[in-house]
N, C-alpha and C positions, 0 to 999 in steps of 0.2 A: 751820638755826640759824646765826646769824652769830657768828663769833668773831674776836678780834683776836690776831695773833701778832707779837711783836716781831721785826724783821727787819733784816738788814744791807743789803738792797736792795729793789727794787720789784717783784720777780717771785716766783712760787711756787718757783723753783729757787734763790732766795737762801738764804743761811745764816740760821738763827735767831740773833737777837741775845740774848746772855745777860743784858743789862741792859734793864730796862723803860723807865724814865724817860728814859734817854739813848740809846735805840735810834734809829738813823737813820730807820727806817720802821716803820709798822705795816701789816700786810696784813689787811684786813677780808675774811674768807673765809666764803662760804656753804658749810657742810659737806655739804649735800645735792648741790650742783651743782659745787662747787670753783671757782665764779666768784669773782673777788676784785677788790678795789679797793685800790690802793696809797695810803697816806696818809703824806706826809712829816711827820715828828715835829717840830713847831715848838718843842717843849719841850726838845729835845736840847741846845740851846745856852744854855739859861737858867742863870743863876748859882745859883739856888735854886728850889725848888718844882716841879722837873721832873716828879716822880711824879704829883702831883695834877693838873697841867696835862695830862699824857699821858692820865690817866684821863678827864678832861673831853673830850678829843678823841675817844677811842674810844667813850665813852658816847654822844656825839652821833650815832654811826652805829648805835646800837641793838644793840650786841653783848651776848651773854649770858655770855661767858667771855673771859678773857685767858690766853694761853699765852706763857710767857717763862722766862728763866733764873732771875732773882731780882727781888724787889720790895723797895723800901725801905719803912720803916714808914708814911710818909705816903701812899704809893700804896696800901698795904694798907687803911688807914683810908678812903681815897677810894673804893676799889673796893667795900668793904663798904657804904658810904653809897649808892653807885649800884646796889647789889644785882647786882654783876657777880662771878661766881666766878673764881677764879684757879687756874691750874695752873703750878707752878714746877718748876725742876730741869731744864729743857731746856738743851741745849748747842749750840754752833755746829757740832757734828758732824752735826746734822740740818738738812735743808732745811725751809722753810716747808711745802712740799707734804707731806713725810713727817710733820711734826708734826700738820698738819690731818687727814691720813688716819688716823693713829693715834688722835687724839682722836675723830674721827667713828666709828671702829670700836668704841671703848670705850663710846660713847653709844648704840650700836644695840641 
């Protein structure tokens, strides 16, 4: 399963970004193999509409779920329209690797 995790950097050992639309990166992670693709978030510097644009970016990679700290209302609407589930409440105390492994364990 492919998931997108909001991240402060482009590696699995980067901290989770607590903000979705303004996250510097998304890591597209295959939860079965832990192979990942870093995706620079082009929406991070937008003056408005960052959440829906971020959803568009991760949706283009075929993800089934997004893991992040918090989502704005427009991102929630865009995720629902794209049929992508969301897990919120993650903090920067976790690495992307930890978040992906915990999510994969819960889905097994």
